VODREN-215860 format. One record per atom (N, C-alpha, C, O): residue in three letters; chain; atom name; x, y negated, z. Coordinates in nm, 3 decimals, decimal comma. Layout:
<atoms>
('ALA'; 'A'; 'CA'; (X; Y; Z))
...
</atoms>
This chain:
<atoms>
('MET'; 'A'; 'N'; (-0,212; -1,255; -1,690))
('MET'; 'A'; 'CA'; (-0,233; -1,135; -1,611))
('MET'; 'A'; 'C'; (-0,369; -1,078; -1,645))
('MET'; 'A'; 'O'; (-0,467; -1,151; -1,660))
('GLY'; 'A'; 'N'; (-0,374; -0,950; -1,657))
('GLY'; 'A'; 'CA'; (-0,500; -0,888; -1,691))
('GLY'; 'A'; 'C'; (-0,517; -0,753; -1,626))
('GLY'; 'A'; 'O'; (-0,450; -0,719; -1,529))
('LEU'; 'A'; 'N'; (-0,608; -0,678; -1,683))
('LEU'; 'A'; 'CA'; (-0,643; -0,548; -1,629))
('LEU'; 'A'; 'C'; (-0,524; -0,453; -1,623))
('LEU'; 'A'; 'O'; (-0,507; -0,379; -1,526))
('ARG'; 'A'; 'N'; (-0,441; -0,456; -1,726))
('ARG'; 'A'; 'CA'; (-0,324; -0,367; -1,727))
('ARG'; 'A'; 'C'; (-0,229; -0,400; -1,611))
('ARG'; 'A'; 'O'; (-0,177; -0,309; -1,546))
('THR'; 'A'; 'N'; (-0,208; -0,527; -1,585))
('THR'; 'A'; 'CA'; (-0,121; -0,568; -1,474))
('THR'; 'A'; 'C'; (-0,179; -0,520; -1,342))
('THR'; 'A'; 'O'; (-0,105; -0,468; -1,258))
('ILE'; 'A'; 'N'; (-0,308; -0,537; -1,323))
('ILE'; 'A'; 'CA'; (-0,372; -0,493; -1,199))
('ILE'; 'A'; 'C'; (-0,360; -0,342; -1,185))
('ILE'; 'A'; 'O'; (-0,332; -0,292; -1,076))
('ALA'; 'A'; 'N'; (-0,380; -0,269; -1,294))
('ALA'; 'A'; 'CA'; (-0,367; -0,123; -1,290))
('ALA'; 'A'; 'C'; (-0,224; -0,083; -1,251))
('ALA'; 'A'; 'O'; (-0,205; 0,011; -1,174))
('ASP'; 'A'; 'N'; (-0,125; -0,153; -1,303))
('ASP'; 'A'; 'CA'; (0,015; -0,125; -1,267))
('ASP'; 'A'; 'C'; (0,038; -0,147; -1,117))
('ASP'; 'A'; 'O'; (0,106; -0,068; -1,053))
('HIS'; 'A'; 'N'; (-0,019; -0,254; -1,063))
('HIS'; 'A'; 'CA'; (-0,003; -0,282; -0,920))
('HIS'; 'A'; 'C'; (-0,073; -0,175; -0,836))
('HIS'; 'A'; 'O'; (-0,021; -0,134; -0,732))
('ILE'; 'A'; 'N'; (-0,189; -0,130; -0,880))
('ILE'; 'A'; 'CA'; (-0,261; -0,025; -0,806))
('ILE'; 'A'; 'C'; (-0,180; 0,104; -0,806))
('ILE'; 'A'; 'O'; (-0,174; 0,174; -0,704))
('MET'; 'A'; 'N'; (-0,118; 0,137; -0,917))
('MET'; 'A'; 'CA'; (-0,033; 0,256; -0,922))
('MET'; 'A'; 'C'; (0,086; 0,241; -0,827))
('MET'; 'A'; 'O'; (0,126; 0,338; -0,762))
('ASP'; 'A'; 'N'; (0,143; 0,122; -0,818))
('ASP'; 'A'; 'CA'; (0,253; 0,097; -0,726))
('ASP'; 'A'; 'C'; (0,207; 0,117; -0,582))
('ASP'; 'A'; 'O'; (0,279; 0,176; -0,501))
('ILE'; 'A'; 'N'; (0,088; 0,068; -0,550))
('ILE'; 'A'; 'CA'; (0,033; 0,084; -0,415))
('ILE'; 'A'; 'C'; (0,014; 0,233; -0,385))
('ILE'; 'A'; 'O'; (0,045; 0,278; -0,275))
('ALA'; 'A'; 'N'; (-0,038; 0,308; -0,482))
('ALA'; 'A'; 'CA'; (-0,058; 0,452; -0,463))
('ALA'; 'A'; 'C'; (0,075; 0,524; -0,440))
('ALA'; 'A'; 'O'; (0,085; 0,611; -0,354))
('GLN'; 'A'; 'N'; (0,176; 0,488; -0,516))
('GLN'; 'A'; 'CA'; (0,309; 0,549; -0,498))
('GLN'; 'A'; 'C'; (0,366; 0,516; -0,360))
('GLN'; 'A'; 'O'; (0,429; 0,600; -0,297))
('ASN'; 'A'; 'N'; (0,344; 0,394; -0,315))
('ASN'; 'A'; 'CA'; (0,391; 0,355; -0,182))
('ASN'; 'A'; 'C'; (0,317; 0,432; -0,073))
('ASN'; 'A'; 'O'; (0,375; 0,465; 0,030))
('ALA'; 'A'; 'N'; (0,188; 0,461; -0,096))
('ALA'; 'A'; 'CA'; (0,111; 0,539; 0,001))
('ALA'; 'A'; 'C'; (0,171; 0,679; 0,015))
('ALA'; 'A'; 'O'; (0,180; 0,732; 0,126))
('VAL'; 'A'; 'N'; (0,212; 0,739; -0,095))
('VAL'; 'A'; 'CA'; (0,276; 0,871; -0,091))
('VAL'; 'A'; 'C'; (0,406; 0,862; -0,012))
('VAL'; 'A'; 'O'; (0,434; 0,949; 0,070))
('LYS'; 'A'; 'N'; (0,485; 0,759; -0,037))
('LYS'; 'A'; 'CA'; (0,612; 0,742; 0,036))
('LYS'; 'A'; 'C'; (0,588; 0,724; 0,185))
('LYS'; 'A'; 'O'; (0,674; 0,758; 0,267))
('ALA'; 'A'; 'N'; (0,470; 0,670; 0,221))
('ALA'; 'A'; 'CA'; (0,437; 0,648; 0,362))
('ALA'; 'A'; 'C'; (0,373; 0,770; 0,426))
('ALA'; 'A'; 'O'; (0,342; 0,769; 0,545))
('GLY'; 'A'; 'N'; (0,352; 0,877; 0,348))
('GLY'; 'A'; 'CA'; (0,301; 1,000; 0,406))
('GLY'; 'A'; 'C'; (0,164; 1,045; 0,360))
('GLY'; 'A'; 'O'; (0,116; 1,149; 0,407))
('ALA'; 'A'; 'N'; (0,100; 0,973; 0,272))
('ALA'; 'A'; 'CA'; (-0,032; 1,014; 0,223))
('ALA'; 'A'; 'C'; (-0,020; 1,140; 0,138))
('ALA'; 'A'; 'O'; (0,073; 1,154; 0,058))
('LYS'; 'A'; 'N'; (-0,113; 1,231; 0,157))
('LYS'; 'A'; 'CA'; (-0,118; 1,354; 0,076))
('LYS'; 'A'; 'C'; (-0,226; 1,343; -0,031))
('LYS'; 'A'; 'O'; (-0,214; 1,402; -0,139))
('ASN'; 'A'; 'N'; (-0,331; 1,270; -0,001))
('ASN'; 'A'; 'CA'; (-0,444; 1,254; -0,094))
('ASN'; 'A'; 'C'; (-0,472; 1,107; -0,117))
('ASN'; 'A'; 'O'; (-0,484; 1,029; -0,023))
('ILE'; 'A'; 'N'; (-0,481; 1,069; -0,243))
('ILE'; 'A'; 'CA'; (-0,512; 0,931; -0,280))
('ILE'; 'A'; 'C'; (-0,628; 0,935; -0,378))
('ILE'; 'A'; 'O'; (-0,627; 1,013; -0,473))
('ARG'; 'A'; 'N'; (-0,727; 0,851; -0,354))
('ARG'; 'A'; 'CA'; (-0,841; 0,841; -0,444))
('ARG'; 'A'; 'C'; (-0,848; 0,698; -0,496))
('ARG'; 'A'; 'O'; (-0,839; 0,602; -0,420))
('ILE'; 'A'; 'N'; (-0,864; 0,685; -0,626))
('ILE'; 'A'; 'CA'; (-0,879; 0,554; -0,688))
('ILE'; 'A'; 'C'; (-1,013; 0,554; -0,759))
('ILE'; 'A'; 'O'; (-1,036; 0,634; -0,849))
('TYR'; 'A'; 'N'; (-1,101; 0,464; -0,718))
('TYR'; 'A'; 'CA'; (-1,233; 0,452; -0,779))
('TYR'; 'A'; 'C'; (-1,240; 0,320; -0,854))
('TYR'; 'A'; 'O'; (-1,186; 0,218; -0,810))
('ILE'; 'A'; 'N'; (-1,306; 0,323; -0,967))
('ILE'; 'A'; 'CA'; (-1,333; 0,200; -1,041))
('ILE'; 'A'; 'C'; (-1,482; 0,195; -1,067))
('ILE'; 'A'; 'O'; (-1,540; 0,288; -1,123))
('GLU'; 'A'; 'N'; (-1,544; 0,086; -1,025))
('GLU'; 'A'; 'CA'; (-1,689; 0,069; -1,041))
('GLU'; 'A'; 'C'; (-1,715; -0,058; -1,121))
('GLU'; 'A'; 'O'; (-1,659; -0,163; -1,092))
('GLU'; 'A'; 'N'; (-1,800; -0,047; -1,221))
('GLU'; 'A'; 'CA'; (-1,840; -0,164; -1,298))
('GLU'; 'A'; 'C'; (-1,964; -0,223; -1,234))
('GLU'; 'A'; 'O'; (-2,065; -0,154; -1,217))
('ILE'; 'A'; 'N'; (-1,956; -0,349; -1,199))
('ILE'; 'A'; 'CA'; (-2,065; -0,419; -1,133))
('ILE'; 'A'; 'C'; (-2,121; -0,520; -1,233))
('ILE'; 'A'; 'O'; (-2,044; -0,584; -1,305))
('PRO'; 'A'; 'N'; (-2,254; -0,535; -1,240))
('PRO'; 'A'; 'CA'; (-2,311; -0,632; -1,334))
('PRO'; 'A'; 'C'; (-2,247; -0,770; -1,320))
('PRO'; 'A'; 'O'; (-2,220; -0,816; -1,209))
('GLY'; 'A'; 'N'; (-2,223; -0,834; -1,433))
('GLY'; 'A'; 'CA'; (-2,160; -0,965; -1,435))
('GLY'; 'A'; 'C'; (-2,013; -0,957; -1,472))
('GLY'; 'A'; 'O'; (-1,935; -1,045; -1,437))
('LYS'; 'A'; 'N'; (-1,976; -0,851; -1,543))
('LYS'; 'A'; 'CA'; (-1,837; -0,832; -1,588))
('LYS'; 'A'; 'C'; (-1,739; -0,826; -1,472))
('LYS'; 'A'; 'O'; (-1,632; -0,888; -1,476))
('ILE'; 'A'; 'N'; (-1,776; -0,750; -1,370))
('ILE'; 'A'; 'CA'; (-1,691; -0,735; -1,252))
('ILE'; 'A'; 'C'; (-1,649; -0,589; -1,241))
('ILE'; 'A'; 'O'; (-1,731; -0,498; -1,257))
('LEU'; 'A'; 'N'; (-1,521; -0,567; -1,214))
('LEU'; 'A'; 'CA'; (-1,470; -0,434; -1,185))
('LEU'; 'A'; 'C'; (-1,427; -0,430; -1,040))
('LEU'; 'A'; 'O'; (-1,354; -0,517; -0,992))
('LYS'; 'A'; 'N'; (-1,472; -0,328; -0,970))
('LYS'; 'A'; 'CA'; (-1,433; -0,308; -0,831))
('LYS'; 'A'; 'C'; (-1,340; -0,188; -0,826))
('LYS'; 'A'; 'O'; (-1,376; -0,078; -0,869))
('PHE'; 'A'; 'N'; (-1,220; -0,209; -0,773))
('PHE'; 'A'; 'CA'; (-1,122; -0,102; -0,757))
('PHE'; 'A'; 'C'; (-1,115; -0,067; -0,609))
('PHE'; 'A'; 'O'; (-1,101; -0,156; -0,524))
('VAL'; 'A'; 'N'; (-1,123; 0,060; -0,578))
('VAL'; 'A'; 'CA'; (-1,109; 0,106; -0,440))
('VAL'; 'A'; 'C'; (-0,997; 0,209; -0,438))
('VAL'; 'A'; 'O'; (-0,998; 0,305; -0,515))
('VAL'; 'A'; 'N'; (-0,901; 0,188; -0,349))
('VAL'; 'A'; 'CA'; (-0,792; 0,284; -0,331))
('VAL'; 'A'; 'C'; (-0,801; 0,334; -0,188))
('VAL'; 'A'; 'O'; (-0,796; 0,257; -0,093))
('GLU'; 'A'; 'N'; (-0,816; 0,466; -0,173))
('GLU'; 'A'; 'CA'; (-0,824; 0,528; -0,041))
('GLU'; 'A'; 'C'; (-0,714; 0,632; -0,031))
('GLU'; 'A'; 'O'; (-0,680; 0,700; -0,128))
('ASP'; 'A'; 'N'; (-0,657; 0,645; 0,090))
('ASP'; 'A'; 'CA'; (-0,559; 0,751; 0,110))
('ASP'; 'A'; 'C'; (-0,570; 0,802; 0,253))
('ASP'; 'A'; 'O'; (-0,635; 0,741; 0,338))
('ASP'; 'A'; 'N'; (-0,505; 0,914; 0,278))
('ASP'; 'A'; 'CA'; (-0,507; 0,974; 0,411))
('ASP'; 'A'; 'C'; (-0,373; 0,954; 0,483))
('ASP'; 'A'; 'O'; (-0,333; 1,035; 0,567))
('GLY'; 'A'; 'N'; (-0,306; 0,845; 0,450))
('GLY'; 'A'; 'CA'; (-0,180; 0,813; 0,515))
('GLY'; 'A'; 'C'; (-0,201; 0,764; 0,656))
('GLY'; 'A'; 'O'; (-0,314; 0,759; 0,704))
('PRO'; 'A'; 'N'; (-0,093; 0,729; 0,724))
('PRO'; 'A'; 'CA'; (-0,101; 0,690; 0,865))
('PRO'; 'A'; 'C'; (-0,169; 0,555; 0,889))
('PRO'; 'A'; 'O'; (-0,203; 0,524; 1,003))
('GLY'; 'A'; 'N'; (-0,190; 0,476; 0,786))
('GLY'; 'A'; 'CA'; (-0,254; 0,346; 0,803))
('GLY'; 'A'; 'C'; (-0,158; 0,241; 0,855))
('GLY'; 'A'; 'O'; (-0,038; 0,265; 0,868))
('MET'; 'A'; 'N'; (-0,212; 0,124; 0,884))
('MET'; 'A'; 'CA'; (-0,131; 0,012; 0,932))
('MET'; 'A'; 'C'; (-0,193; -0,044; 1,059))
('MET'; 'A'; 'O'; (-0,316; -0,050; 1,072))
('ASP'; 'A'; 'N'; (-0,108; -0,084; 1,152))
('ASP'; 'A'; 'CA'; (-0,160; -0,147; 1,273))
('ASP'; 'A'; 'C'; (-0,197; -0,292; 1,242))
('ASP'; 'A'; 'O'; (-0,168; -0,343; 1,134))
('GLU'; 'A'; 'N'; (-0,262; -0,358; 1,337))
('GLU'; 'A'; 'CA'; (-0,310; -0,495; 1,315))
('GLU'; 'A'; 'C'; (-0,196; -0,592; 1,283))
('GLU'; 'A'; 'O'; (-0,212; -0,680; 1,199))
('GLY'; 'A'; 'N'; (-0,083; -0,575; 1,349))
('GLY'; 'A'; 'CA'; (0,032; -0,663; 1,323))
('GLY'; 'A'; 'C'; (0,081; -0,651; 1,180))
('GLY'; 'A'; 'O'; (0,113; -0,751; 1,116))
('THR'; 'A'; 'N'; (0,087; -0,528; 1,131))
('THR'; 'A'; 'CA'; (0,130; -0,506; 0,993))
('THR'; 'A'; 'C'; (0,027; -0,561; 0,896))
('THR'; 'A'; 'O'; (0,062; -0,628; 0,799))
('LEU'; 'A'; 'N'; (-0,101; -0,532; 0,922))
('LEU'; 'A'; 'CA'; (-0,208; -0,582; 0,834))
('LEU'; 'A'; 'C'; (-0,205; -0,734; 0,820))
('LEU'; 'A'; 'O'; (-0,235; -0,787; 0,713))
('SER'; 'A'; 'N'; (-0,169; -0,803; 0,928))
('SER'; 'A'; 'CA'; (-0,168; -0,950; 0,923))
('SER'; 'A'; 'C'; (-0,054; -1,005; 0,838))
('SER'; 'A'; 'O'; (-0,054; -1,124; 0,805))
('LYS'; 'A'; 'N'; (0,044; -0,920; 0,802))
('LYS'; 'A'; 'CA'; (0,161; -0,967; 0,728))
('LYS'; 'A'; 'C'; (0,174; -0,910; 0,587))
('LYS'; 'A'; 'O'; (0,265; -0,948; 0,514))
('VAL'; 'A'; 'N'; (0,085; -0,819; 0,546))
('VAL'; 'A'; 'CA'; (0,107; -0,745; 0,421))
('VAL'; 'A'; 'C'; (0,109; -0,830; 0,296))
('VAL'; 'A'; 'O'; (0,163; -0,787; 0,194))
('PHE'; 'A'; 'N'; (0,054; -0,949; 0,299))
('PHE'; 'A'; 'CA'; (0,056; -1,034; 0,180))
('PHE'; 'A'; 'C'; (0,176; -1,129; 0,178))
('PHE'; 'A'; 'O'; (0,191; -1,208; 0,085))
('ASP'; 'A'; 'N'; (0,261; -1,122; 0,279))
('ASP'; 'A'; 'CA'; (0,385; -1,199; 0,284))
('ASP'; 'A'; 'C'; (0,489; -1,125; 0,200))
('ASP'; 'A'; 'O'; (0,526; -1,013; 0,234))
('PRO'; 'A'; 'N'; (0,537; -1,185; 0,091))
('PRO'; 'A'; 'CA'; (0,630; -1,113; 0,003))
('PRO'; 'A'; 'C'; (0,764; -1,080; 0,069))
('PRO'; 'A'; 'O'; (0,840; -0,998; 0,017))
('PHE'; 'A'; 'N'; (0,795; -1,142; 0,182))
('PHE'; 'A'; 'CA'; (0,922; -1,116; 0,249))
('PHE'; 'A'; 'C'; (0,908; -1,018; 0,365))
('PHE'; 'A'; 'O'; (1,003; -0,994; 0,438))
('PHE'; 'A'; 'N'; (0,789; -0,963; 0,382))
('PHE'; 'A'; 'CA'; (0,764; -0,864; 0,487))
('PHE'; 'A'; 'C'; (0,768; -0,724; 0,428))
('PHE'; 'A'; 'O'; (0,712; -0,700; 0,321))
('THR'; 'A'; 'N'; (0,833; -0,633; 0,497))
('THR'; 'A'; 'CA'; (0,832; -0,492; 0,457))
('THR'; 'A'; 'C'; (0,845; -0,407; 0,582))
('THR'; 'A'; 'O'; (0,904; -0,448; 0,681))
('THR'; 'A'; 'N'; (0,789; -0,288; 0,576))
('THR'; 'A'; 'CA'; (0,804; -0,192; 0,686))
('THR'; 'A'; 'C'; (0,921; -0,099; 0,660))
('THR'; 'A'; 'O'; (0,954; -0,015; 0,744))
('ARG'; 'A'; 'N'; (0,982; -0,112; 0,545))
('ARG'; 'A'; 'CA'; (1,095; -0,026; 0,510))
('ARG'; 'A'; 'C'; (1,225; -0,077; 0,571))
('ARG'; 'A'; 'O'; (1,233; -0,191; 0,616))
('ASP'; 'A'; 'N'; (1,324; 0,008; 0,572))
('ASP'; 'A'; 'CA'; (1,457; -0,026; 0,624))
('ASP'; 'A'; 'C'; (1,510; -0,146; 0,545))
('ASP'; 'A'; 'O'; (1,522; -0,138; 0,423))
('PRO'; 'A'; 'N'; (1,542; -0,258; 0,613))
('PRO'; 'A'; 'CA'; (1,589; -0,377; 0,541))
('PRO'; 'A'; 'C'; (1,720; -0,356; 0,464))
('PRO'; 'A'; 'O'; (1,751; -0,433; 0,374))
('LYS'; 'A'; 'N'; (1,795; -0,252; 0,499))
('LYS'; 'A'; 'CA'; (1,917; -0,223; 0,423))
('LYS'; 'A'; 'C'; (1,883; -0,164; 0,287))
('LYS'; 'A'; 'O'; (1,962; -0,174; 0,192))
('VAL'; 'A'; 'N'; (1,764; -0,104; 0,277))
('VAL'; 'A'; 'CA'; (1,721; -0,041; 0,152))
('VAL'; 'A'; 'C'; (1,638; -0,138; 0,068))
('VAL'; 'A'; 'O'; (1,657; -0,150; -0,053))
('ARG'; 'A'; 'N'; (1,545; -0,207; 0,134))
('ARG'; 'A'; 'CA'; (1,455; -0,297; 0,061))
('ARG'; 'A'; 'C'; (1,419; -0,413; 0,152))
('ARG'; 'A'; 'O'; (1,370; -0,392; 0,263))
('LYS'; 'A'; 'N'; (1,444; -0,534; 0,107))
('LYS'; 'A'; 'CA'; (1,423; -0,652; 0,191))
('LYS'; 'A'; 'C'; (1,289; -0,719; 0,169))
('LYS'; 'A'; 'O'; (1,250; -0,806; 0,247))
('VAL'; 'A'; 'N'; (1,218; -0,682; 0,065))
('VAL'; 'A'; 'CA'; (1,089; -0,743; 0,037))
('VAL'; 'A'; 'C'; (0,986; -0,635; 0,012))
('VAL'; 'A'; 'O'; (1,020; -0,522; -0,022))
('GLY'; 'A'; 'N'; (0,860; -0,672; 0,029))
('GLY'; 'A'; 'CA'; (0,750; -0,582; -0,002))
('GLY'; 'A'; 'C'; (0,656; -0,656; -0,095))
('GLY'; 'A'; 'O'; (0,571; -0,733; -0,050))
('LEU'; 'A'; 'N'; (0,671; -0,634; -0,223))
('LEU'; 'A'; 'CA'; (0,597; -0,716; -0,320))
('LEU'; 'A'; 'C'; (0,472; -0,652; -0,375))
('LEU'; 'A'; 'O'; (0,397; -0,718; -0,447))
('GLY'; 'A'; 'N'; (0,445; -0,525; -0,345))
('GLY'; 'A'; 'CA'; (0,331; -0,457; -0,404))
('GLY'; 'A'; 'C'; (0,198; -0,526; -0,378))
('GLY'; 'A'; 'O'; (0,127; -0,562; -0,471))
('LEU'; 'A'; 'N'; (0,164; -0,544; -0,252))
('LEU'; 'A'; 'CA'; (0,036; -0,608; -0,219))
('LEU'; 'A'; 'C'; (0,034; -0,757; -0,254))
('LEU'; 'A'; 'O'; (-0,069; -0,804; -0,302))
('PRO'; 'A'; 'N'; (0,141; -0,834; -0,231))
('PRO'; 'A'; 'CA'; (0,137; -0,973; -0,276))
('PRO'; 'A'; 'C'; (0,115; -0,988; -0,427))
('PRO'; 'A'; 'O'; (0,040; -1,075; -0,470))
('PHE'; 'A'; 'N'; (0,180; -0,902; -0,507))
('PHE'; 'A'; 'CA'; (0,160; -0,908; -0,652))
('PHE'; 'A'; 'C'; (0,018; -0,867; -0,690))
('PHE'; 'A'; 'O'; (-0,042; -0,928; -0,779))
('LEU'; 'A'; 'N'; (-0,036; -0,765; -0,624))
('LEU'; 'A'; 'CA'; (-0,174; -0,724; -0,651))
('LEU'; 'A'; 'C'; (-0,270; -0,839; -0,619))
('LEU'; 'A'; 'O'; (-0,360; -0,868; -0,698))
('LYS'; 'A'; 'N'; (-0,250; -0,902; -0,505))
('LYS'; 'A'; 'CA'; (-0,336; -1,016; -0,465))
('LYS'; 'A'; 'C'; (-0,326; -1,129; -0,567))
('LYS'; 'A'; 'O'; (-0,427; -1,186; -0,606))
('GLN'; 'A'; 'N'; (-0,204; -1,162; -0,609))
('GLN'; 'A'; 'CA'; (-0,184; -1,269; -0,707))
('GLN'; 'A'; 'C'; (-0,255; -1,236; -0,838))
('GLN'; 'A'; 'O'; (-0,321; -1,322; -0,896))
('SER'; 'A'; 'N'; (-0,243; -1,113; -0,885))
('SER'; 'A'; 'CA'; (-0,307; -1,073; -1,011))
('SER'; 'A'; 'C'; (-0,459; -1,074; -0,998))
('SER'; 'A'; 'O'; (-0,528; -1,119; -1,089))
('ALA'; 'A'; 'N'; (-0,509; -1,026; -0,886))
('ALA'; 'A'; 'CA'; (-0,654; -1,026; -0,865))
('ALA'; 'A'; 'C'; (-0,708; -1,169; -0,864))
('ALA'; 'A'; 'O'; (-0,809; -1,198; -0,928))
('GLU'; 'A'; 'N'; (-0,641; -1,257; -0,792))
('GLU'; 'A'; 'CA'; (-0,687; -1,396; -0,784))
('GLU'; 'A'; 'C'; (-0,675; -1,467; -0,918))
('GLU'; 'A'; 'O'; (-0,757; -1,554; -0,949))
('ALA'; 'A'; 'N'; (-0,575; -1,432; -0,999))
('ALA'; 'A'; 'CA'; (-0,559; -1,493; -1,131))
('ALA'; 'A'; 'C'; (-0,673; -1,457; -1,225))
('ALA'; 'A'; 'O'; (-0,699; -1,527; -1,323))
('THR'; 'A'; 'N'; (-0,742; -1,347; -1,195))
('THR'; 'A'; 'CA'; (-0,855; -1,305; -1,278))
('THR'; 'A'; 'C'; (-0,989; -1,334; -1,210))
('THR'; 'A'; 'O'; (-1,093; -1,284; -1,252))
('GLY'; 'A'; 'N'; (-0,985; -1,416; -1,104))
('GLY'; 'A'; 'CA'; (-1,108; -1,453; -1,035))
('GLY'; 'A'; 'C'; (-1,151; -1,353; -0,929))
('GLY'; 'A'; 'O'; (-1,264; -1,359; -0,880))
('GLY'; 'A'; 'N'; (-1,063; -1,261; -0,892))
('GLY'; 'A'; 'CA'; (-1,097; -1,158; -0,794))
('GLY'; 'A'; 'C'; (-1,029; -1,181; -0,661))
('GLY'; 'A'; 'O'; (-0,977; -1,289; -0,632))
('TYR'; 'A'; 'N'; (-1,030; -1,077; -0,581))
('TYR'; 'A'; 'CA'; (-0,968; -1,083; -0,449))
('TYR'; 'A'; 'C'; (-0,928; -0,942; -0,405))
('TYR'; 'A'; 'O'; (-0,967; -0,844; -0,467))
('VAL'; 'A'; 'N'; (-0,851; -0,935; -0,299))
('VAL'; 'A'; 'CA'; (-0,809; -0,808; -0,240))
('VAL'; 'A'; 'C'; (-0,857; -0,805; -0,096))
('VAL'; 'A'; 'O'; (-0,841; -0,902; -0,022))
('LYS'; 'A'; 'N'; (-0,917; -0,694; -0,057))
('LYS'; 'A'; 'CA'; (-0,965; -0,677; 0,080))
('LYS'; 'A'; 'C'; (-0,909; -0,545; 0,132))
('LYS'; 'A'; 'O'; (-0,919; -0,442; 0,065))
('LEU'; 'A'; 'N'; (-0,851; -0,547; 0,250))
('LEU'; 'A'; 'CA'; (-0,794; -0,426; 0,311))
('LEU'; 'A'; 'C'; (-0,876; -0,385; 0,431))
('LEU'; 'A'; 'O'; (-0,928; -0,469; 0,505))
('LYS'; 'A'; 'N'; (-0,887; -0,254; 0,449))
('LYS'; 'A'; 'CA'; (-0,956; -0,200; 0,568))
('LYS'; 'A'; 'C'; (-0,867; -0,100; 0,635))
('LYS'; 'A'; 'O'; (-0,904; -0,042; 0,737))
</atoms>
């Protein structure tokens, strides 16, 4: 897993934000000394309540209609890719 995989996951997250109602999405990439890249994704969507936030890394949790999609793999895959490269994912 590398940078391309992480970029693919970030694009998936951005597309999901649009599906959830976001009109504006900003993706920032900052190079930090020590060969570190910081990715920030911001949107103006409705956000998530505390209950949803506590479950977003569970691959079997989704806020979508279970008849349409039974899993939510975007954030779990992003977290896995970030951790595989020595990074982490933080949500606000």
